[in-house]
VMD Tcl script that builds the backbone (N, CA, C; Angstrom):
set m [mol new atoms 411]
animate dup $m
set s [atomselect $m all]
$s set {name element resname resid chain x y z} {
  {N N MET 1 A -273.823 -179.886 18.565}
  {CA C MET 1 A -274.738 -179.638 17.609}
  {C C MET 1 A -273.755 -181.333 16.975}
  {N N ARG 2 A -273.916 -182.665 17.290}
  {CA C ARG 2 A -272.954 -183.345 16.107}
  {C C ARG 2 A -273.703 -184.200 15.680}
  {N N ILE 3 A -273.290 -184.798 14.209}
  {CA C ILE 3 A -273.890 -186.419 14.174}
  {C C ILE 3 A -272.794 -187.458 13.586}
  {N N GLU 4 A -273.503 -188.510 14.106}
  {CA C GLU 4 A -272.648 -189.722 14.137}
  {C C GLU 4 A -273.735 -190.353 13.281}
  {N N GLN 5 A -272.364 -191.463 13.013}
  {CA C GLN 5 A -272.675 -192.863 12.215}
  {C C GLN 5 A -273.313 -194.033 12.557}
  {N N HIS 6 A -273.967 -194.518 12.443}
  {CA C HIS 6 A -273.816 -196.043 13.750}
  {C C HIS 6 A -274.798 -196.977 13.096}
  {N N ARG 7 A -274.200 -197.909 12.948}
  {CA C ARG 7 A -274.865 -199.058 12.733}
  {C C ARG 7 A -275.831 -199.722 12.887}
  {N N ILE 8 A -277.456 -200.324 12.273}
  {CA C ILE 8 A -278.629 -200.779 12.801}
  {C C ILE 8 A -278.523 -201.756 12.541}
  {N N ALA 9 A -278.998 -202.787 13.982}
  {CA C ALA 9 A -279.606 -204.063 13.855}
  {C C ALA 9 A -280.491 -204.518 12.709}
  {N N HIS 10 A -279.717 -205.635 12.413}
  {CA C HIS 10 A -280.861 -206.182 10.911}
  {C C HIS 10 A -282.004 -206.924 11.690}
  {N N ASP 11 A -283.130 -206.550 13.115}
  {CA C ASP 11 A -283.856 -207.363 13.808}
  {C C ASP 11 A -285.310 -206.786 13.547}
  {N N GLY 12 A -285.769 -206.782 11.988}
  {CA C GLY 12 A -286.967 -206.186 11.772}
  {C C GLY 12 A -286.937 -204.887 10.660}
  {N N PRO 13 A -287.668 -204.245 10.443}
  {CA C PRO 13 A -288.065 -203.008 9.974}
  {C C PRO 13 A -287.817 -202.139 11.683}
  {N N SER 14 A -287.742 -201.245 10.471}
  {CA C SER 14 A -286.436 -199.544 11.039}
  {C C SER 14 A -287.622 -199.139 11.056}
  {N N LEU 15 A -287.894 -198.182 12.465}
  {CA C LEU 15 A -288.856 -197.699 12.929}
  {C C LEU 15 A -289.581 -196.856 11.861}
  {N N GLY 16 A -288.749 -195.950 11.055}
  {CA C GLY 16 A -288.833 -194.756 10.195}
  {C C GLY 16 A -289.771 -195.520 8.543}
  {N N THR 17 A -289.415 -197.099 8.439}
  {CA C THR 17 A -290.211 -198.145 7.592}
  {C C THR 17 A -291.717 -198.221 7.942}
  {N N LEU 18 A -291.330 -198.805 9.475}
  {CA C LEU 18 A -293.206 -198.815 10.354}
  {C C LEU 18 A -293.856 -197.507 9.626}
  {N N PHE 19 A -293.109 -196.278 10.406}
  {CA C PHE 19 A -293.892 -195.260 9.911}
  {C C PHE 19 A -294.454 -194.970 8.483}
  {N N GLY 20 A -293.861 -195.060 7.403}
  {CA C GLY 20 A -293.812 -195.364 5.952}
  {C C GLY 20 A -294.885 -196.078 5.636}
  {N N GLY 21 A -294.825 -197.576 6.180}
  {CA C GLY 21 A -295.704 -198.081 6.381}
  {C C GLY 21 A -297.072 -197.942 6.442}
  {N N VAL 22 A -297.197 -197.123 7.614}
  {CA C VAL 22 A -298.001 -196.188 8.473}
  {C C VAL 22 A -298.734 -195.796 8.024}
  {N N MET 23 A -298.045 -194.740 6.944}
  {CA C MET 23 A -298.760 -193.225 6.518}
  {C C MET 23 A -299.624 -194.207 4.586}
  {N N VAL 24 A -298.445 -195.277 4.440}
  {CA C VAL 24 A -298.654 -195.638 2.810}
  {C C VAL 24 A -300.429 -196.069 3.179}
  {N N LEU 25 A -301.230 -196.874 3.800}
  {CA C LEU 25 A -301.928 -197.510 4.904}
  {C C LEU 25 A -303.065 -196.754 5.008}
  {N N ALA 26 A -302.723 -195.155 5.615}
  {CA C ALA 26 A -303.784 -194.941 6.360}
  {C C ALA 26 A -303.760 -193.808 4.449}
  {N N ALA 27 A -302.934 -193.350 3.660}
  {CA C ALA 27 A -303.243 -193.013 1.996}
  {C C ALA 27 A -304.508 -194.202 1.631}
  {N N GLY 28 A -303.761 -194.714 1.770}
  {CA C GLY 28 A -304.772 -196.368 1.189}
  {C C GLY 28 A -306.306 -196.045 1.184}
  {N N LEU 29 A -306.569 -195.862 3.039}
  {CA C LEU 29 A -307.430 -196.194 3.690}
  {C C LEU 29 A -309.005 -194.504 3.401}
  {N N ALA 30 A -307.483 -193.075 3.327}
  {CA C ALA 30 A -308.147 -191.810 3.019}
  {C C ALA 30 A -308.905 -192.376 1.750}
  {N N ALA 31 A -308.042 -192.689 0.577}
  {CA C ALA 31 A -308.879 -192.861 -0.793}
  {C C ALA 31 A -309.828 -193.608 -0.226}
  {N N LEU 32 A -309.608 -195.151 0.170}
  {CA C LEU 32 A -310.878 -195.583 -0.444}
  {C C LEU 32 A -312.101 -194.680 0.616}
  {N N TRP 33 A -311.634 -193.895 1.814}
  {CA C TRP 33 A -313.041 -193.229 2.421}
  {C C TRP 33 A -313.627 -192.229 1.836}
  {N N LEU 34 A -312.955 -191.498 0.742}
  {CA C LEU 34 A -313.385 -190.452 0.325}
  {C C LEU 34 A -314.299 -190.963 -0.998}
  {N N ARG 35 A -313.632 -191.947 -1.645}
  {CA C ARG 35 A -314.293 -192.289 -2.939}
  {C C ARG 35 A -315.949 -193.258 -2.863}
  {N N LEU 36 A -315.654 -193.937 -1.671}
  {CA C LEU 36 A -317.113 -193.770 -0.786}
  {C C LEU 36 A -317.852 -193.213 -0.745}
  {N N GLY 37 A -317.436 -191.686 -0.308}
  {CA C GLY 37 A -318.460 -190.690 -0.065}
  {C C GLY 37 A -318.645 -190.605 1.461}
  {N N LEU 38 A -317.510 -191.249 2.274}
  {CA C LEU 38 A -318.736 -191.364 3.351}
  {C C LEU 38 A -318.057 -189.908 3.946}
  {N N PRO 39 A -318.817 -189.578 5.694}
  {CA C PRO 39 A -318.944 -187.894 6.035}
  {C C PRO 39 A -317.548 -187.903 6.465}
  {N N GLN 40 A -317.030 -186.702 6.109}
  {CA C GLN 40 A -315.184 -186.046 6.603}
  {C C GLN 40 A -316.078 -185.736 7.994}
  {N N PRO 41 A -314.483 -186.247 8.995}
  {CA C PRO 41 A -314.692 -185.869 9.821}
  {C C PRO 41 A -315.141 -183.957 10.561}
  {N N ALA 42 A -315.419 -183.990 11.819}
  {CA C ALA 42 A -315.622 -182.716 12.255}
  {C C ALA 42 A -314.561 -182.447 13.190}
  {N N CYS 43 A -314.618 -181.296 12.964}
  {CA C CYS 43 A -313.591 -180.742 14.255}
  {C C CYS 43 A -314.415 -180.309 14.986}
  {N N HIS 44 A -314.563 -180.979 16.393}
  {CA C HIS 44 A -314.700 -180.545 17.133}
  {C C HIS 44 A -314.730 -179.682 18.283}
  {N N PHE 45 A -313.055 -178.526 18.016}
  {CA C PHE 45 A -312.506 -177.869 18.508}
  {C C PHE 45 A -313.438 -176.557 17.921}
  {N N ARG 46 A -313.291 -176.490 16.965}
  {CA C ARG 46 A -313.911 -175.638 15.944}
  {C C ARG 46 A -315.358 -175.253 16.484}
  {N N ASN 47 A -315.831 -176.801 16.599}
  {CA C ASN 47 A -317.303 -176.596 16.933}
  {C C ASN 47 A -317.222 -176.593 17.748}
  {N N TRP 48 A -316.538 -176.549 19.033}
  {CA C TRP 48 A -316.963 -175.568 20.200}
  {C C TRP 48 A -317.020 -174.124 20.585}
  {N N THR 49 A -316.199 -173.782 20.056}
  {CA C THR 49 A -314.286 -172.848 20.025}
  {C C THR 49 A -315.617 -171.802 19.111}
  {N N GLY 50 A -315.479 -171.993 17.407}
  {CA C GLY 50 A -315.659 -171.359 16.874}
  {C C GLY 50 A -314.201 -170.965 15.819}
  {N N VAL 51 A -313.133 -171.045 16.662}
  {CA C VAL 51 A -311.595 -170.902 15.834}
  {C C VAL 51 A -311.362 -172.617 16.010}
  {N N PRO 52 A -310.853 -172.588 14.470}
  {CA C PRO 52 A -309.713 -173.815 13.981}
  {C C PRO 52 A -308.503 -174.525 14.801}
  {N N CYS 53 A -308.895 -175.411 14.573}
  {CA C CYS 53 A -307.355 -176.063 15.649}
  {C C CYS 53 A -306.215 -175.623 14.651}
  {N N PRO 54 A -304.792 -176.200 15.656}
  {CA C PRO 54 A -303.890 -176.476 14.842}
  {C C PRO 54 A -303.354 -177.633 13.386}
  {N N THR 55 A -304.954 -178.372 13.758}
  {CA C THR 55 A -304.555 -179.526 12.183}
  {C C THR 55 A -306.204 -179.297 11.310}
  {N N CYS 56 A -306.621 -178.128 11.587}
  {CA C CYS 56 A -307.759 -177.709 10.421}
  {C C CYS 56 A -307.268 -177.603 9.615}
  {N N GLY 57 A -308.272 -178.307 8.593}
  {CA C GLY 57 A -307.349 -178.257 6.479}
  {C C GLY 57 A -306.851 -179.461 6.125}
  {N N SER 58 A -306.281 -180.468 7.152}
  {CA C SER 58 A -305.768 -181.874 7.039}
  {C C SER 58 A -306.720 -182.276 6.085}
  {N N THR 59 A -308.090 -182.974 6.963}
  {CA C THR 59 A -308.406 -183.481 5.993}
  {C C THR 59 A -308.832 -182.733 4.200}
  {N N ARG 60 A -309.085 -181.188 4.578}
  {CA C ARG 60 A -309.063 -181.295 2.507}
  {C C ARG 60 A -307.551 -181.415 2.116}
  {N N MET 61 A -306.056 -181.381 3.479}
  {CA C MET 61 A -305.120 -181.542 2.729}
  {C C MET 61 A -304.746 -183.043 1.405}
  {N N VAL 62 A -305.518 -183.739 2.631}
  {CA C VAL 62 A -305.499 -185.026 1.710}
  {C C VAL 62 A -306.016 -184.808 0.690}
  {N N GLU 63 A -307.088 -184.914 0.679}
  {CA C GLU 63 A -307.276 -184.990 -0.429}
  {C C GLU 63 A -307.010 -184.308 -1.975}
  {N N ALA 64 A -306.193 -183.031 -1.462}
  {CA C ALA 64 A -305.804 -182.454 -2.224}
  {C C ALA 64 A -304.323 -183.148 -2.743}
  {N N LEU 65 A -303.916 -184.173 -2.227}
  {CA C LEU 65 A -302.342 -184.659 -1.723}
  {C C LEU 65 A -302.545 -185.844 -3.203}
  {N N LEU 66 A -304.299 -186.625 -2.602}
  {CA C LEU 66 A -304.592 -187.422 -3.410}
  {C C LEU 66 A -305.582 -187.387 -4.655}
  {N N ARG 67 A -304.904 -185.907 -4.107}
  {CA C ARG 67 A -305.618 -185.588 -6.521}
  {C C ARG 67 A -304.243 -184.857 -6.645}
  {N N GLY 68 A -303.042 -184.979 -6.702}
  {CA C GLY 68 A -302.109 -185.099 -6.807}
  {C C GLY 68 A -301.887 -183.588 -6.712}
  {N N GLU 69 A -302.801 -182.473 -5.850}
  {CA C GLU 69 A -302.335 -180.866 -5.562}
  {C C GLU 69 A -301.887 -180.158 -5.195}
  {N N ILE 70 A -300.294 -180.543 -4.917}
  {CA C ILE 70 A -299.409 -180.310 -3.700}
  {C C ILE 70 A -299.439 -178.807 -3.549}
  {N N VAL 71 A -299.734 -178.231 -4.492}
  {CA C VAL 71 A -299.222 -176.775 -3.757}
  {C C VAL 71 A -300.931 -176.085 -3.010}
  {N N ALA 72 A -301.801 -176.561 -3.279}
  {CA C ALA 72 A -302.811 -176.776 -2.559}
  {C C ALA 72 A -302.790 -177.219 -1.755}
  {N N ALA 73 A -302.473 -178.410 -1.871}
  {CA C ALA 73 A -302.701 -179.702 0.188}
  {C C ALA 73 A -301.433 -178.324 0.978}
  {N N LEU 74 A -300.288 -177.942 0.541}
  {CA C LEU 74 A -299.705 -176.976 0.989}
  {C C LEU 74 A -300.034 -175.583 2.299}
  {N N GLY 75 A -301.529 -175.214 1.147}
  {CA C GLY 75 A -301.566 -173.879 2.045}
  {C C GLY 75 A -302.862 -174.979 2.829}
  {N N TRP 76 A -303.676 -175.681 2.280}
  {CA C TRP 76 A -304.309 -175.912 3.597}
  {C C TRP 76 A -303.911 -176.353 5.176}
  {N N ASN 77 A -302.599 -177.054 5.219}
  {CA C ASN 77 A -302.673 -177.351 6.370}
  {C C ASN 77 A -300.842 -176.957 6.644}
  {N N PRO 78 A -299.967 -176.091 6.084}
  {CA C PRO 78 A -298.486 -175.715 6.274}
  {C C PRO 78 A -297.815 -177.112 7.127}
  {N N LEU 79 A -298.034 -176.798 8.465}
  {CA C LEU 79 A -297.509 -177.779 9.551}
  {C C LEU 79 A -297.542 -179.184 9.848}
  {N N VAL 80 A -298.844 -179.460 8.850}
  {CA C VAL 80 A -298.904 -181.512 9.151}
  {C C VAL 80 A -298.483 -181.730 7.773}
  {N N PHE 81 A -298.585 -180.345 6.409}
  {CA C PHE 81 A -298.004 -180.885 5.121}
  {C C PHE 81 A -296.495 -181.197 5.051}
  {N N LEU 82 A -296.090 -180.677 6.217}
  {CA C LEU 82 A -294.205 -180.555 6.108}
  {C C LEU 82 A -294.031 -181.292 6.674}
  {N N ALA 83 A -295.260 -181.608 7.955}
  {CA C ALA 83 A -294.328 -182.942 8.867}
  {C C ALA 83 A -294.532 -184.305 8.608}
  {N N LEU 84 A -295.898 -183.936 7.397}
  {CA C LEU 84 A -295.657 -184.980 6.618}
  {C C LEU 84 A -294.404 -185.646 5.701}
  {N N ALA 85 A -294.396 -184.727 5.027}
  {CA C ALA 85 A -293.433 -184.836 4.339}
  {C C ALA 85 A -292.009 -185.414 4.825}
  {N N GLY 86 A -291.710 -184.579 6.436}
  {CA C GLY 86 A -290.333 -185.715 6.368}
  {C C GLY 86 A -290.559 -186.640 7.666}
  {N N VAL 87 A -291.638 -186.964 7.007}
  {CA C VAL 87 A -291.860 -188.656 8.056}
  {C C VAL 87 A -291.691 -189.474 6.402}
  {N N ALA 88 A -292.044 -188.533 5.622}
  {CA C ALA 88 A -291.950 -189.887 3.755}
  {C C ALA 88 A -290.410 -189.670 3.805}
  {N N VAL 89 A -290.090 -188.492 4.039}
  {CA C VAL 89 A -288.400 -188.785 3.751}
  {C C VAL 89 A -287.782 -189.652 4.371}
  {N N TRP 90 A -287.835 -189.417 6.034}
  {CA C TRP 90 A -287.721 -190.515 6.991}
  {C C TRP 90 A -287.696 -191.530 6.238}
  {N N ALA 91 A -288.853 -192.233 6.374}
  {CA C ALA 91 A -289.359 -193.855 6.524}
  {C C ALA 91 A -288.723 -194.028 4.681}
  {N N VAL 92 A -288.143 -193.116 3.367}
  {CA C VAL 92 A -287.294 -193.751 2.762}
  {C C VAL 92 A -286.272 -193.949 2.646}
  {N N VAL 93 A -285.590 -193.022 4.129}
  {CA C VAL 93 A -283.524 -193.440 3.680}
  {C C VAL 93 A -283.720 -194.347 5.099}
  {N N SER 94 A -285.048 -194.345 5.859}
  {CA C SER 94 A -284.375 -195.397 6.976}
  {C C SER 94 A -284.466 -197.042 5.956}
  {N N THR 95 A -285.500 -197.229 5.310}
  {CA C THR 95 A -286.094 -198.302 3.697}
  {C C THR 95 A -284.644 -198.466 3.909}
  {N N VAL 96 A -284.398 -197.536 2.572}
  {CA C VAL 96 A -282.990 -197.756 1.808}
  {C C VAL 96 A -281.739 -198.213 2.640}
  {N N ASN 97 A -281.393 -197.719 3.837}
  {CA C ASN 97 A -280.379 -197.870 4.901}
  {C C ASN 97 A -281.134 -199.315 5.159}
  {N N ARG 98 A -281.513 -199.681 5.375}
  {CA C ARG 98 A -282.228 -201.157 6.068}
  {C C ARG 98 A -281.826 -201.966 4.496}
  {N N LEU 99 A -282.541 -202.263 4.211}
  {CA C LEU 99 A -281.792 -202.825 2.607}
  {C C LEU 99 A -280.557 -202.798 2.460}
  {N N PHE 100 A -279.795 -202.170 1.413}
  {CA C PHE 100 A -278.697 -201.975 2.200}
  {C C PHE 100 A -277.314 -201.601 2.687}
  {N N GLY 101 A -278.074 -202.382 3.443}
  {CA C GLY 101 A -276.862 -202.070 5.193}
  {C C GLY 101 A -276.597 -200.640 5.026}
  {N N LEU 102 A -276.650 -199.988 5.204}
  {CA C LEU 102 A -276.489 -198.383 5.009}
  {C C LEU 102 A -275.751 -198.243 6.802}
  {N N PRO 103 A -275.235 -197.878 6.678}
  {CA C PRO 103 A -275.109 -196.902 8.408}
  {C C PRO 103 A -276.210 -195.992 8.586}
  {N N ALA 104 A -276.384 -195.491 9.801}
  {CA C ALA 104 A -277.741 -194.116 9.822}
  {C C ALA 104 A -277.193 -193.737 10.632}
  {N N LEU 105 A -277.387 -192.702 10.336}
  {CA C LEU 105 A -277.458 -190.837 10.323}
  {C C LEU 105 A -277.945 -190.732 11.649}
  {N N ARG 106 A -277.001 -190.156 12.865}
  {CA C ARG 106 A -278.024 -189.747 14.725}
  {C C ARG 106 A -277.161 -188.957 14.396}
  {N N VAL 107 A -278.534 -187.902 14.995}
  {CA C VAL 107 A -277.881 -185.918 15.339}
  {C C VAL 107 A -278.329 -185.768 16.454}
  {N N ILE 108 A -277.015 -185.421 17.488}
  {CA C ILE 108 A -277.639 -185.620 19.018}
  {C C ILE 108 A -276.834 -183.939 19.156}
  {N N PHE 109 A -278.041 -183.463 19.594}
  {CA C PHE 109 A -278.632 -182.040 20.188}
  {C C PHE 109 A -277.405 -181.676 21.401}
  {N N GLY 110 A -276.879 -180.518 21.639}
  {CA C GLY 110 A -276.603 -180.492 23.349}
  {C C GLY 110 A -277.976 -179.826 23.645}
  {N N SER 111 A -277.716 -179.454 25.377}
  {CA C SER 111 A -278.861 -179.262 26.019}
  {C C SER 111 A -279.270 -177.871 25.359}
  {N N ARG 112 A -278.309 -176.411 25.502}
  {CA C ARG 112 A -278.987 -175.389 24.762}
  {C C ARG 112 A -279.872 -175.916 23.417}
  {N N GLU 113 A -278.894 -176.238 22.332}
  {CA C GLU 113 A -280.070 -176.675 21.012}
  {C C GLU 113 A -280.999 -177.405 21.399}
  {N N ARG 114 A -281.036 -178.269 22.458}
  {CA C ARG 114 A -282.467 -178.419 22.647}
  {C C ARG 114 A -283.247 -177.385 23.245}
  {N N GLN 115 A -282.710 -176.743 24.159}
  {CA C GLN 115 A -283.959 -175.342 24.302}
  {C C GLN 115 A -284.430 -174.487 23.393}
  {N N LEU 116 A -283.236 -174.480 22.439}
  {CA C LEU 116 A -283.787 -173.158 21.173}
  {C C LEU 116 A -284.665 -174.004 20.369}
  {N N LEU 117 A -284.426 -175.459 19.421}
  {CA C LEU 117 A -285.637 -176.595 19.469}
  {C C LEU 117 A -286.972 -176.390 20.052}
  {N N ARG 118 A -286.511 -176.846 21.401}
  {CA C ARG 118 A -288.311 -176.417 21.751}
  {C C ARG 118 A -289.000 -175.177 21.664}
  {N N VAL 119 A -287.804 -174.297 21.435}
  {CA C VAL 119 A -288.832 -172.695 21.302}
  {C C VAL 119 A -289.218 -172.768 20.369}
  {N N GLY 120 A -288.035 -172.838 19.395}
  {CA C GLY 120 A -288.529 -172.961 17.908}
  {C C GLY 120 A -289.368 -173.680 17.065}
  {N N ALA 121 A -289.721 -175.205 18.259}
  {CA C ALA 121 A -291.540 -175.549 17.225}
  {C C ALA 121 A -292.603 -174.752 18.506}
  {N N VAL 122 A -292.608 -174.377 19.002}
  {CA C VAL 122 A -293.538 -174.090 20.016}
  {C C VAL 122 A -293.778 -172.814 19.480}
  {N N THR 123 A -292.689 -172.321 18.236}
  {CA C THR 123 A -293.391 -170.221 17.745}
  {C C THR 123 A -293.583 -171.360 16.289}
  {N N VAL 124 A -293.132 -172.148 15.678}
  {CA C VAL 124 A -293.400 -172.710 14.623}
  {C C VAL 124 A -295.345 -173.097 14.708}
  {N N LEU 125 A -295.285 -173.639 15.948}
  {CA C LEU 125 A -296.495 -173.916 15.811}
  {C C LEU 125 A -298.123 -173.154 16.321}
  {N N ALA 126 A -297.168 -171.789 16.719}
  {CA C ALA 126 A -297.966 -170.718 16.945}
  {C C ALA 126 A -298.392 -169.770 15.951}
  {N N ALA 127 A -297.361 -169.658 15.163}
  {CA C ALA 127 A -297.175 -169.509 13.611}
  {C C ALA 127 A -298.501 -169.825 12.694}
  {N N ALA 128 A -298.205 -171.526 12.451}
  {CA C ALA 128 A -298.748 -172.038 12.059}
  {C C ALA 128 A -300.449 -172.190 12.268}
  {N N TRP 129 A -300.497 -172.235 13.704}
  {CA C TRP 129 A -302.138 -171.664 14.211}
  {C C TRP 129 A -302.452 -170.657 13.321}
  {N N ALA 130 A -301.530 -169.782 14.234}
  {CA C ALA 130 A -302.183 -167.881 13.752}
  {C C ALA 130 A -302.565 -168.008 12.261}
  {N N TYR 131 A -301.991 -168.580 10.960}
  {CA C TYR 131 A -302.140 -169.360 9.823}
  {C C TYR 131 A -303.267 -169.938 9.576}
  {N N LEU 132 A -303.916 -170.435 10.237}
  {CA C LEU 132 A -305.403 -171.086 9.909}
  {C C LEU 132 A -305.631 -170.533 10.610}
  {N N ILE 133 A -305.444 -169.361 11.457}
  {CA C ILE 133 A -306.775 -168.912 11.792}
  {C C ILE 133 A -307.224 -167.294 11.262}
  {N N TRP 134 A -306.012 -167.046 10.675}
  {CA C TRP 134 A -305.948 -165.688 9.509}
  {C C TRP 134 A -307.405 -166.379 8.445}
  {N N ARG 135 A -306.621 -167.501 7.890}
  {CA C ARG 135 A -307.286 -167.940 6.494}
  {C C ARG 135 A -308.686 -168.474 6.514}
  {N N GLY 136 A -308.838 -168.865 7.761}
  {CA C GLY 136 A -310.445 -169.191 8.339}
  {C C GLY 136 A -310.037 -170.685 7.794}
  {N N ALA 137 A -309.101 -171.414 8.088}
  {CA C ALA 137 A -309.016 -172.905 7.968}
  {C C ALA 137 A -310.879 -173.692 7.871}
}
mol reanalyze $m
mol bondsrecalc $m
mol representation Tube
mol addrep $m
């Protein structure tokens, strides 16, 4: 694995900034949805199988986040929570880099490292899903 710096072209917002904008828009829409008392989405996978899907608990996680209950949000779906936190950090770093003309960092993985990352990702997904099943999310 190696880390490189590279200059980014200044021809529009970065991908991280766009993702951050989408997250802010989604949070606003979720807050409005909940404020209006609209029905919560149902998990069709759980309705069909009786088993929670890997994203079950995400709606309750968003509700907890909007109330400022960070620990409760983490408990509802740790994998989605950490993914959203990672995207939020990426969005902030990308935006700061773009605004101040700072170089971006690029992480380059070798083939063995990419294989380990794939195995790790599948393992983390399986563990997160097992947690949701155990918790009865």
